[in-house]
Every structure is written in C-alpha cells, then in structure tokens.
All heavy atoms as an XYZ file, in Angstrom:
795
protein
N     141.940    145.503     33.003
C     143.314    145.636     32.569
C     143.787    147.067     32.818
O     143.080    148.028     32.550
C     143.419    145.291     31.091
C     144.808    145.283     30.575
S     144.812    144.569     28.925
C     146.435    144.976     28.462
N     145.013    147.213     33.306
C     145.553    148.524     33.619
C     146.076    149.196     32.358
O     146.600    148.551     31.462
C     146.696    148.406     34.615
C     146.280    147.930     35.970
C     147.451    147.912     36.882
C     147.066    147.470     38.266
N     148.205    147.455     39.169
N     145.924    150.505     32.312
C     146.515    151.285     31.234
C     147.960    151.578     31.602
O     148.226    152.138     32.659
C     145.759    152.593     31.028
C     144.360    152.351     30.534
O     144.102    151.347     29.889
N     143.460    153.262     30.830
N     148.864    151.191     30.737
C     150.285    151.380     30.994
C     150.826    152.425     30.028
O     150.554    152.362     28.826
C     151.055    150.048     30.820
C     152.536    150.260     31.049
C     150.511    149.002     31.763
N     151.558    153.378     30.550
C     152.179    154.409     29.733
C     153.659    154.075     29.628
O     154.372    154.051     30.626
C     151.997    155.800     30.359
C     150.515    156.124     30.491
C     152.715    156.850     29.540
C     150.225    157.364     31.277
N     154.121    153.808     28.417
C     155.531    153.502     28.182
C     156.109    154.535     27.233
O     155.560    154.767     26.153
C     155.701    152.116     27.572
O     155.278    151.132     28.472
N     157.212    155.152     27.627
C     157.882    156.153     26.802
C     159.309    155.680     26.576
O     160.026    155.373     27.525
C     157.879    157.533     27.485
C     156.443    157.999     27.710
C     158.657    158.543     26.665
C     156.311    159.250     28.517
N     159.713    155.625     25.321
C     161.084    155.251     24.966
C     161.708    156.450     24.273
O     161.221    156.907     23.245
C     161.114    154.015     24.055
C     160.471    152.832     24.771
C     162.535    153.702     23.636
C     160.294    151.610     23.922
N     162.788    156.974     24.851
C     163.462    158.149     24.304
C     164.763    157.734     23.639
O     165.494    156.906     24.186
C     163.801    159.145     25.412
O     162.657    159.578     26.069
N     165.070    158.305     22.490
C     166.404    158.048     21.925
C     167.448    158.734     22.792
O     167.175    159.738     23.456
C     166.335    158.669     20.534
C     165.151    159.549     20.530
C     164.245    159.114     21.629
N     168.635    158.177     22.812
C     169.703    158.693     23.671
C     170.041    160.149     23.333
O     170.422    160.930     24.195
C     170.943    157.818     23.543
C     171.946    158.037     24.644
C     173.053    157.014     24.591
N     172.636    155.701     24.997
C     172.661    155.253     26.234
N     173.052    156.031     27.197
N     172.291    154.025     26.517
N     169.888    160.533     22.077
C     170.228    161.901     21.672
C     169.130    162.904     22.014
O     169.352    164.102     21.961
C     170.489    161.935     20.168
O     169.320    161.535     19.473
N     167.940    162.435     22.375
C     166.818    163.327     22.649
C     166.240    163.053     24.032
O     165.055    162.800     24.191
C     165.742    163.151     21.570
C     164.702    164.243     21.630
O     164.910    165.269     22.247
N     163.575    164.009     21.003
N     167.087    163.108     25.055
C     166.644    162.887     26.430
C     165.889    164.101     26.945
O     166.119    165.210     26.516
C     167.860    162.670     27.340
C     168.584    161.397     27.116
C     169.791    161.329     28.028
N     169.445    161.511     29.409
C     169.230    160.535     30.285
N     169.369    159.295     29.889
N     168.918    160.782     31.525
N     164.988    163.891     27.910
C     164.352    165.044     28.564
C     165.406    165.854     29.324
O     166.476    165.356     29.672
C     163.365    164.398     29.534
C     163.165    163.017     29.048
C     164.429    162.630     28.360
N     165.085    167.097     29.604
C     166.023    167.951     30.327
C     166.156    167.486     31.777
O     165.367    166.671     32.270
C     165.548    169.403     30.283
O     164.380    169.549     31.057
N     167.148    168.012     32.462
C     167.390    167.659     33.855
C     166.193    168.033     34.723
O     165.788    167.261     35.598
C     168.658    168.369     34.366
O     169.755    167.988     33.546
C     168.953    168.011     35.796
N     165.619    169.175     34.477
C     164.468    169.628     35.265
C     163.286    168.683     35.062
O     162.593    168.324     36.021
C     164.084    171.076     34.876
C     162.822    171.517     35.571
C     165.230    172.022     35.178
N     163.051    168.244     33.821
C     161.951    167.318     33.547
C     162.187    165.965     34.203
O     161.254    165.330     34.694
C     161.767    167.142     32.045
C     161.243    168.380     31.353
C     161.268    168.264     29.848
O     162.029    167.422     29.323
O     160.531    169.002     29.199
N     163.451    165.505     34.226
C     163.775    164.228     34.854
C     163.553    164.299     36.363
O     163.027    163.360     36.963
C     165.218    163.835     34.544
C     165.482    163.557     33.090
S     164.741    162.034     32.557
C     165.809    160.871     33.348
N     163.946    165.395     36.990
C     163.734    165.562     38.435
C     162.245    165.594     38.742
O     161.780    164.966     39.698
C     164.447    166.834     38.951
C     164.037    167.148     40.374
C     165.946    166.680     38.854
N     161.457    166.276     37.913
C     160.005    166.315     38.108
C     159.404    164.928     37.956
O     158.459    164.577     38.667
C     159.363    167.274     37.111
C     159.548    168.726     37.450
C     158.842    169.600     36.448
C     159.077    171.071     36.751
N     158.426    171.941     35.748
N     159.947    164.124     37.026
C     159.440    162.771     36.819
C     159.664    161.921     38.068
O     158.772    161.200     38.502
C     160.140    162.132     35.609
C     159.648    160.760     35.268
S     160.308    160.138     33.723
C     162.061    160.171     34.010
N     160.847    162.033     38.673
C     161.138    161.270     39.894
C     160.278    161.776     41.046
O     159.705    160.988     41.798
C     162.640    161.344     40.238
C     162.912    160.719     41.589
C     163.474    160.670     39.165
N     160.152    163.079     41.183
C     159.370    163.636     42.284
C     157.877    163.433     42.104
O     157.116    163.517     43.063
C     159.696    165.115     42.464
C     161.100    165.312     43.010
C     161.380    166.722     43.392
C     162.774    166.795     43.997
N     163.076    168.120     44.494
N     157.429    163.131     40.891
C     156.005    162.887     40.655
C     155.549    161.551     41.240
O     154.350    161.279     41.304
C     155.695    162.924     39.160
O     156.244    161.801     38.516
N     156.499    160.727     41.681
C     156.126    159.460     42.323
C     155.446    159.708     43.661
O     154.734    158.845     44.167
C     157.352    158.573     42.510
O     158.266    159.164     43.411
N     155.640    160.875     44.248
C     154.955    161.335     45.463
C     155.016    160.331     46.604
O     154.019    160.033     47.250
C     153.509    161.676     45.151
C     153.369    162.795     44.170
C     151.933    163.058     43.804
O     151.058    162.269     44.099
N     151.694    164.169     43.147
N     156.187    159.769     46.855
C     156.368    158.871     47.988
C     156.095    157.417     47.689
O     156.264    156.571     48.558
N     155.646    157.086     46.478
C     155.438    155.680     46.124
C     156.775    155.060     45.744
O     157.716    155.744     45.326
C     154.479    155.562     44.938
C     153.066    155.995     45.277
C     152.197    155.865     44.082
N     152.768    156.668     43.003
C     152.090    157.242     42.049
N     150.801    157.118     42.000
N     152.677    157.955     41.122
N     156.865    153.753     45.881
C     158.083    153.043     45.517
C     158.257    153.061     44.006
O     157.291    152.915     43.264
C     158.033    151.603     46.004
C     158.096    151.504     47.480
C     157.063    151.331     48.333
C     159.266    151.604     48.299
N     157.510    151.302     49.629
C     158.867    151.470     49.633
C     160.619    151.793     48.027
C     159.756    151.522     50.692
C     161.502    151.844     49.084
C     161.077    151.708     50.398
N     159.480    153.250     43.558
C     159.780    153.203     42.135
C     161.078    152.450     41.925
O     161.852    152.234     42.857
C     159.846    154.609     41.519
C     160.965    155.469     42.046
C     162.221    155.429     41.472
C     160.744    156.334     43.099
C     163.244    156.236     41.948
C     161.756    157.143     43.582
C     163.012    157.087     43.004
N     161.297    152.049     40.692
C     162.514    151.341     40.311
C     163.205    152.143     39.222
O     162.537    152.676     38.323
C     162.157    149.952     39.790
O     163.299    149.311     39.295
N     164.512    152.243     39.305
C     165.248    152.963     38.267
C     166.602    152.297     38.043
O     167.121    151.603     38.910
C     165.424    154.424     38.629
S     166.429    154.725     40.072
N     167.128    152.494     36.862
C     168.452    152.014     36.494
C     169.262    153.229     36.078
O     168.777    154.058     35.307
C     168.368    151.027     35.317
O     167.468    149.988     35.658
C     169.728    150.445     34.997
N     170.474    153.334     36.590
C     171.314    154.466     36.242
C     172.777    154.047     36.263
O     173.114    152.968     36.749
C     171.075    155.659     37.177
C     171.341    155.378     38.621
C     172.558    155.690     39.191
C     170.364    154.805     39.424
C     172.800    155.432     40.526
C     170.596    154.552     40.758
C     171.819    154.863     41.302
N     173.638    154.889     35.723
C     175.069    154.641     35.702
C     175.685    155.375     36.891
O     175.491    156.580     37.049
C     175.697    155.153     34.398
C     174.930    154.612     33.222
C     177.182    154.879     34.378
C     175.531    153.540     32.440
N     176.397    154.645     37.736
C     177.015    155.245     38.909
C     178.237    156.062     38.499
O     178.675    156.032     37.361
C     177.432    154.156     39.900
C     176.260    153.416     40.472
C     176.553    152.447     41.578
C     177.926    151.972     41.790
N     178.058    150.978     42.854
N     178.791    156.777     39.448
C     179.928    157.647     39.188
C     181.154    156.856     38.733
O     181.946    157.341     37.933
C     180.259    158.437     40.454
C     181.209    159.572     40.254
C     181.333    160.381     41.520
C     182.198    161.599     41.299
N     182.290    162.410     42.510
N     181.295    155.611     39.209
C     182.442    154.792     38.814
C     182.232    154.086     37.471
O     183.099    153.365     37.010
C     182.777    153.767     39.900
C     181.680    152.739     40.119
O     180.623    152.844     39.458
O     181.873    151.848     40.955
N     181.062    154.275     36.837
C     180.804    153.709     35.522
C     180.005    152.421     35.527
O     179.625    151.927     34.470
N     179.727    151.861     36.693
C     178.945    150.632     36.757
C     177.451    150.956     36.753
O     177.031    152.051     37.120
C     179.313    149.826     37.999
O     179.028    150.562     39.158
N     176.641    149.992     36.339
C     175.201    150.173     36.267
C     174.572    149.732     37.581
O     174.994    148.753     38.179
C     174.617    149.368     35.111
C     173.185    149.697     34.817
S     172.475    148.767     33.462
C     173.630    149.049     32.170
N     173.537    150.440     38.019
C     172.884    150.143     39.289
C     171.387    150.137     39.100
O     170.830    151.037     38.469
C     173.265    151.198     40.325
C     172.488    151.123     41.621
C     173.259    150.352     42.656
N     172.453    149.947     43.780
C     172.150    150.704     44.819
N     172.578    151.927     44.880
N     171.432    150.225     45.800
N     170.732    149.118     39.619
C     169.279    149.048     39.659
C     168.866    149.331     41.094
O     169.375    148.702     42.026
C     168.774    147.667     39.212
C     169.208    147.387     37.789
C     167.266    147.586     39.352
C     168.932    145.979     37.334
N     167.970    150.275     41.283
C     167.600    150.691     42.634
C     166.084    150.726     42.776
O     165.383    151.221     41.902
C     168.167    152.087     42.920
C     167.852    152.596     44.298
S     168.439    154.285     44.576
C     170.178    154.020     44.722
N     165.594    150.188     43.874
C     164.206    150.347     44.298
C     164.226    151.378     45.401
O     164.879    151.183     46.431
C     163.623    149.032     44.802
C     163.526    148.010     43.703
O     163.224    148.342     42.568
N     163.796    146.763     44.033
N     163.519    152.469     45.202
C     163.635    153.583     46.139
C     162.330    154.351     46.207
O     161.374    154.050     45.498
C     164.760    154.515     45.685
N     162.325    155.341     47.092
C     161.198    156.258     47.198
C     161.696    157.590     47.713
O     162.739    157.680     48.363
C     160.100    155.701     48.094
C     160.492    155.557     49.535
C     159.420    154.951     50.361
N     158.423    155.952     50.693
C     157.496    155.786     51.603
N     157.427    154.669     52.283
N     156.633    156.726     51.860
N     160.924    158.637     47.433
C     161.235    159.954     47.977
C     160.223    160.240     49.067
O     159.214    159.549     49.200
C     161.193    161.056     46.897
C     159.800    161.161     46.297
C     162.218    160.807     45.826
C     159.597    162.391     45.455
N     160.482    161.234     49.875
C     159.525    161.634     50.894
C     159.613    160.846     52.176
O     158.764    160.988     53.038
N     160.616    160.007     52.339
C     160.792    159.241     53.564
C     161.596    160.100     54.547
O     162.663    160.594     54.203
C     161.523    157.941     53.245
S     161.593    156.820     54.618
N     161.091    160.286     55.754
C     161.737    161.197     56.701
C     162.187    160.525     57.987
O     162.611    161.193     58.915
C     160.789    162.346     57.048
C     160.374    163.141     55.864
N     161.236    163.943     55.159
C     159.187    163.229     55.212
C     160.611    164.508     54.157
N     159.357    164.093     54.165
N     162.094    159.220     58.090
C     162.468    158.533     59.312
C     163.989    158.540     59.483
O     164.727    158.216     58.577
C     161.968    157.095     59.283
C     162.174    156.367     60.579
C     161.519    155.021     60.557
C     161.696    154.347     61.900
N     161.020    153.074     61.942
N     164.448    158.902     60.658
C     165.874    158.870     60.971
C     166.650    160.090     60.514
O     167.862    160.112     60.608
N     165.979    161.118     60.022
C     166.674    162.329     59.584
C     166.963    163.184     60.805
O     166.110    163.407     61.650
C     165.835    163.103     58.557
C     165.716    162.280     57.286
C     166.455    164.451     58.261
C     164.899    162.936     56.209
N     168.192    163.672     60.891
C     168.618    164.453     62.049
C     168.430    165.956     61.843
O     168.687    166.737     62.726
C     170.092    164.182     62.322
C     170.366    162.748     62.685
C     171.842    162.531     62.884
C     172.118    161.071     63.148
N     173.550    160.805     63.253
N     168.040    166.369     60.649
C     167.841    167.795     60.408
C     169.022    168.461     59.755
O     168.979    169.638     59.462
N     170.090    167.723     59.546
C     171.241    168.280     58.840
C     171.237    167.709     57.436
O     170.940    166.554     57.220
C     172.569    167.951     59.556
C     172.621    168.609     60.902
C     172.749    166.463     59.703
N     171.532    168.530     56.493
C     171.511    168.089     55.109
C     172.637    168.734     54.329
O     173.500    169.411     54.878
N     172.595    168.534     53.054
C     173.601    169.137     52.190
C     173.268    170.605     52.001
O     172.146    170.960     51.683
C     173.643    168.427     50.856
C     174.104    167.007     50.986
C     174.236    166.391     49.614
N     174.676    165.026     49.745
C     175.924    164.632     49.520
N     176.823    165.492     49.152
N     176.255    163.371     49.664
N     174.278    171.441     52.186
C     174.064    172.872     52.066
C     173.926    173.285     50.610
O     173.078    174.089     50.259
C     175.225    173.611     52.722
C     174.999    175.082     52.887
C     176.083    175.714     53.710
C     175.807    177.175     53.936
N     176.829    177.816     54.731
N     174.763    172.728     49.744
C     174.733    173.060     48.329
C     174.413    171.790     47.551
O     175.275    170.950     47.366
C     176.075    173.621     47.874
C     176.488    174.836     48.655
C     177.485    174.763     49.606
C     175.865    176.048     48.446
C     177.865    175.875     50.325
C     176.239    177.159     49.169
C     177.237    177.083     50.111
N     173.189    171.665     47.115
C     172.782    170.486     46.378
C     172.728    170.817     44.887
O     172.219    171.853     44.493
C     171.419    169.997     46.841
C     171.040    168.686     46.226
C     169.774    168.127     46.842
O     169.219    168.713     47.753
N     169.327    167.010     46.341
N     173.245    169.922     44.075
C     173.233    170.123     42.631
C     171.830    169.861     42.091
O     171.053    169.102     42.667
C     174.239    169.200     41.963
C     175.665    169.508     42.361
C     176.618    168.613     41.623
C     178.037    168.915     42.031
N     178.991    168.028     41.382
N     171.524    170.463     40.951
C     170.195    170.343     40.360
C     169.918    168.961     39.814
O     168.768    168.550     39.727
C     170.020    171.363     39.235
C     170.017    172.791     39.757
O     169.710    172.981     40.943
O     170.330    173.692     38.972
N     170.962    168.220     39.418
C     170.743    166.918     38.783
C     170.719    165.766     39.780
O     170.556    164.629     39.374
C     171.813    166.665     37.726
C     173.207    166.636     38.305
O     173.444    167.127     39.396
N     174.128    166.075     37.565
N     170.836    166.018     41.069
C     170.834    164.962     42.078
C     169.529    164.975     42.865
O     169.028    166.027     43.255
C     172.000    165.137     43.045
C     173.396    165.047     42.433
C     174.448    165.314     43.499
C     173.625    163.707     41.790
N     168.979    163.779     43.078
C     167.753    163.629     43.855
C     168.053    162.680     45.009
O     168.606    161.600     44.802
C     166.613    163.054     42.988
C     165.353    162.863     43.812
C     166.340    163.937     41.800
N     167.700    163.070     46.224
C     167.898    162.225     47.393
C     166.717    161.282     47.532
O     165.564    161.709     47.539
C     168.026    163.075     48.664
O     169.076    164.028     48.479
C     168.338    162.216     49.863
N     167.007    159.972     47.638
C     165.970    158.943     47.750
C     166.341    157.988     48.874
O     167.483    157.952     49.324
C     165.791    158.157     46.429
C     165.339    159.079     45.316
C     167.050    157.426     46.048
N     165.365    157.215     49.322
C     165.606    156.179     50.312
C     165.705    154.846     49.582
O     164.755    154.415     48.932
C     164.490    156.139     51.351
C     164.721    155.148     52.447
C     165.600    155.431     53.466
C     164.081    153.925     52.445
C     165.836    154.522     54.481
C     164.305    153.007     53.446
C     165.190    153.300     54.467
N     166.864    154.188     49.666
C     167.111    152.914     48.983
C     166.536    151.773     49.811
O     166.814    151.649     51.003
C     168.626    152.733     48.801
C     168.991    151.514     47.993
O     168.089    150.813     47.516
O     170.201    151.262     47.835
N     165.730    150.907     49.177
C     165.065    149.814     49.890
C     166.036    148.709     50.274
O     165.889    148.096     51.329
C     163.942    149.242     49.039
N     167.030    148.430     49.436
C     167.967    147.348     49.746
C     168.951    147.748     50.837
O     169.173    147.003     51.777
C     168.738    146.940     48.499
C     167.935    146.097     47.547
C     168.773    145.639     46.383
O     169.516    146.421     45.803
N     168.680    144.371     46.069
N     169.544    148.912     50.707
C     170.552    149.355     51.675
C     169.920    149.930     52.940
O     170.598    150.081     53.950
C     171.468    150.396     51.046
N     168.639    150.283     52.861
C     167.925    150.929     53.967
C     168.643    152.190     54.435
O     168.766    152.475     55.622
C     167.710    149.954     55.118
C     166.783    148.813     54.759
C     166.463    147.973     55.942
C     165.477    146.885     55.703
N     165.346    146.268     54.462
N     169.135    152.946     53.444
C     169.822    154.204     53.694
C     169.459    155.185     52.586
O     168.902    154.796     51.560
C     171.337    154.001     53.717
C     171.824    153.183     54.881
C     173.329    153.028     54.879
O     173.982    153.518     53.943
O     173.854    152.419     55.815
N     169.791    156.442     52.805
C     169.535    157.471     51.803
C     170.650    157.466     50.773
O     171.827    157.300     51.097
C     169.421    158.843     52.470
C     168.187    158.950     53.314
C     168.215    158.612     54.657
C     166.986    159.340     52.754
C     167.071    158.685     55.429
C     165.838    159.420     53.507
C     165.891    159.090     54.848
O     164.756    159.154     55.600
N     170.277    157.641     49.516
C     171.225    157.674     48.409
C     170.879    158.846     47.498
O     169.772    159.376     47.543
C     171.160    156.384     47.575
C     171.474    155.138     48.350
C     172.973    155.037     48.552
N     173.309    153.739     49.095
C     173.879    153.546     50.249
N     174.158    154.569     51.018
N     174.191    152.343     50.668
N     171.823    159.220     46.654
C     171.605    160.271     45.663
C     171.575    159.633     44.280
O     172.421    158.799     43.961
C     172.733    161.302     45.716
C     172.931    161.940     47.070
S     171.732    163.154     47.508
C     172.216    164.535     46.572
N     170.613    160.028     43.462
C     170.511    159.555     42.085
C     170.825    160.722     41.162
O     170.240    161.797     41.295
C     169.098    159.029     41.771
C     168.784    157.806     42.616
C     168.963    158.695     40.296
C     167.379    157.296     42.421
N     171.733    160.489     40.224
C     172.032    161.476     39.203
C     171.068    161.241     38.046
O     171.153    160.237     37.352
C     173.476    161.335     38.737
C     173.879    162.410     37.764
O     173.061    163.193     37.314
N     175.146    162.447     37.435
N     170.137    162.160     37.825
C     169.121    161.960     36.795
C     169.688    162.093     35.390
O     169.070    161.642     34.428
C     167.924    162.917     36.984
C     167.199    162.608     38.268
C     168.349    164.354     36.926
N     170.867    162.688     35.247
C     171.483    162.818     33.927
C     171.988    161.478     33.407
O     172.148    161.312     32.198
C     172.635    163.819     33.964
C     172.141    165.235     34.199
O     170.953    165.507     33.906
O     172.935    166.068     34.661
N     172.247    160.528     34.290
C     172.732    159.212     33.865
C     171.666    158.137     33.986
O     171.965    156.959     33.832
C     173.966    158.806     34.692
O     173.591    158.707     36.065
C     175.094    159.801     34.529
N     170.416    158.522     34.249
C     169.338    157.550     34.417
C     168.977    156.915     33.075
O     168.878    157.592     32.061
C     168.106    158.231     35.021
C     167.064    157.256     35.492
S     165.638    158.063     36.236
C     166.359    158.816     37.669
N     168.808    155.590     33.092
C     168.480    154.848     31.882
C     167.031    154.389     31.853
O     166.404    154.364     30.800
C     169.402    153.637     31.741
C     170.897    153.937     31.683
C     171.686    152.652     31.689
C     171.217    154.769     30.467
N     166.474    153.987     33.009
C     165.073    153.576     33.079
C     164.449    154.124     34.353
O     165.143    154.380     35.344
C     164.915    152.039     33.085
O     165.507    151.519     34.265
C     165.506    151.408     31.853
N     163.121    154.262     34.319
C     162.351    154.697     35.483
C     160.986    154.048     35.379
O     160.334    154.123     34.331
C     162.209    156.224     35.499
C     161.361    156.732     36.618
C     161.888    156.872     37.885
C     160.033    157.065     36.411
C     161.107    157.338     38.929
C     159.243    157.534     37.437
C     159.786    157.668     38.700
N     160.544    153.379     36.454
C     159.246    152.716     36.475
C     158.561    153.003     37.801
O     159.147    152.768     38.851
C     159.397    151.210     36.307
C     160.033    150.820     35.007
C     160.477    149.373     34.997
O     160.462    148.708     36.011
N     160.887    148.908     33.842
N     157.349    153.505     37.711
C     156.560    153.773     38.906
C     155.097    153.558     38.560
O     154.550    154.259     37.707
C     156.781    155.195     39.396
S     155.869    155.576     40.901
N     154.482    152.582     39.195
C     153.074    152.286     38.931
C     152.870    151.860     37.489
O     153.484    150.923     37.009
N     152.012    152.575     36.775
C     151.722    152.264     35.380
C     152.590    153.048     34.408
O     152.382    152.978     33.206
C     150.251    152.569     35.073
C     149.331    151.700     35.875
O     149.698    150.604     36.293
N     148.126    152.182     36.128
N     153.542    153.814     34.909
C     154.389    154.648     34.053
C     155.750    154.008     33.903
O     156.359    153.564     34.882
C     154.531    156.048     34.656
C     155.396    156.961     33.858
C     154.904    157.527     32.691
C     156.679    157.246     34.255
C     155.702    158.376     31.939
C     157.480    158.088     33.520
C     156.989    158.652     32.352
N     156.241    153.967     32.683
C     157.556    153.397     32.409
C     158.277    154.283     31.409
O     157.705    154.663     30.373
C     157.399    151.987     31.832
O     158.638    151.486     31.432
N     159.520    154.651     31.699
C     160.346    155.477     30.816
C     161.681    154.796     30.644
O     162.239    154.256     31.609
C     160.540    156.860     31.412
C     161.469    157.717     30.618
C     161.150    158.470     29.531
C     162.866    157.893     30.826
N     162.263    159.102     29.047
C     163.343    158.756     29.833
C     163.770    157.395     31.744
C     164.669    159.135     29.746
C     165.095    157.761     31.648
C     165.525    158.627     30.663
N     162.217    154.790     29.431
C     163.536    154.191     29.210
C     164.232    154.891     28.059
O     163.614    155.547     27.231
C     163.411    152.693     28.917
O     162.696    152.491     27.714
N     165.549    154.728     28.034
C     166.384    155.260     26.968
C     166.720    154.124     26.032
O     167.059    153.036     26.460
C     167.686    155.878     27.549
C     168.635    156.259     26.430
C     167.371    157.067     28.395
N     166.639    154.394     24.755
C     166.919    153.375     23.759
C     168.379    153.371     23.396
O     169.031    154.347     23.286
C     166.083    153.649     22.525
C     166.103    152.557     21.523
C     165.160    152.852     20.389
O     164.874    153.982     20.101
N     164.652    151.817     19.774
C-alpha cells in the first residue's frame, strides 16, 4: 500500500506564494493535476507538467510575475500559466494538497 500525504489548509491560512511555486516545481517534470480559479472567475481543472521543452523557440516573457508558473497543458497541448495564488487543489504522485 502506498503512503499518501494529504494536506488540507484553511482558506485563511494558505501557504505563501513562494511555497506554492516550490510545491508545483517539486513535481520535477512529472504529470500533476490542479484546480484553480481563472482570471475570468471560472474554475479550471488542469493536467499539466513543468520542464517540457519541445517546440520552444527561445523567446519568452521578459517580465514574469512571481505568482505565475508556466506549465504544459495535456488537454490543449500548449503552454499555459497557472496563478498559484488562486490554486485550490494540487495532486502529484502520493502528495495531495487542497484548500478547505
């Protein structure tokens, strides 16, 4: 049986932005699933990964905000940005984090 780590945070006591970015980057290229609130207010469930470099032309964003993480979306097969400040759930392997 696998050991599963589940963390449930109250909405008023979320981890900091830096900790959330480290949590996403700790997936180290493995596929993960997350739920977050998009800029227009709708909820989005995304299966994605970081560290994917296929099709990159070498041009990127010059000024990137600290709360945004660039990931490769499995459904759209394109790169997307995730705002970690609006993230509600994160699941990767045996680790699961959610906001109550």
